[in-house]
C-alpha positions in Angstrom: -0.3 0.0 0.1 1.4 3.6 -1.3 1.5 5.5 2.4 0.7 9.7 2.5 1.5 11.4 5.7 -0.8 14.5 4.4 -0.6 16.8 7.8 1.1 16.6 10.8 -0.2 18.6 13.8 0.9 19.1 16.9 -1.5 19.7 19.9 0.1 21.6 23.0 -1.3 22.3 26.0 0.1 24.2 28.5 2.8 25.9 26.0 3.9 21.6 25.7 3.0 19.3 22.9 1.1 17.0 24.0 -0.1 14.8 21.0 0.4 14.5 17.3 -2.0 14.5 14.9 -1.2 12.5 11.6 -3.5 12.6 9.1 -2.8 9.8 6.0 -4.4 8.3 2.6 -3.0 5.5 1.2 -4.4 3.4 -1.5 -3.2 -0.2 -3.2 -0.8 0.0 -6.5 -3.7 -1.0 -9.0 -6.0 1.8 -6.7 -8.4 -0.7 -6.3 -8.5 0.3 -2.2 -8.0 3.8 -0.9 -8.1 5.0 3.1 -7.9 8.1 4.5 -7.7 8.9 8.5 -6.7 10.7 11.4 -5.4 9.9 14.2 -3.1 11.2 17.3 0.1 9.4 19.1 1.8 10.4 22.1 5.3 13.6 21.5 7.3 11.2 22.5 5.9 8.4 20.0 6.5 11.1 17.5 9.9 12.2 18.9 11.1 8.2 18.7 9.5 8.2 15.0 9.2 11.5 13.1 10.7 10.8 10.1 8.4 10.2 7.1 9.5 6.3 6.6 8.7 5.5 10.4 5.5 7.5 10.0 4.5 5.7 7.6 5.2 2.4 9.3 2.7 4.0 12.3 -0.2 4.8 9.3 -0.2 1.0 8.3 -0.3 -0.6 11.9 -2.7 1.9 13.0 -4.5 1.1 10.0 -3.9 -2.4 10.1 -5.2 -2.5 13.7 -8.0 -1.0 13.1 -9.4 -3.8 9.8 -8.6 -6.4 12.3 -11.3 -4.8 14.8 -13.9 -5.0 13.1 -13.3 -8.8 12.2 -13.9 -9.6 15.6 
């Protein structure tokens, strides 16, 4: 799946980053499946995974987890 990070927003509380919201879109190479959405991670998770490849991996895992939740 091709994943694009479309926006990363820092959410502040008392001048401190509390969480980071990631917006994304994705599609299969043949464009038969499309996904998009947003979710938040902690500032610690972002600091440990702030490069693009790591963020795309977090998105892939988040989407896979949500898909699997629906099959229970």
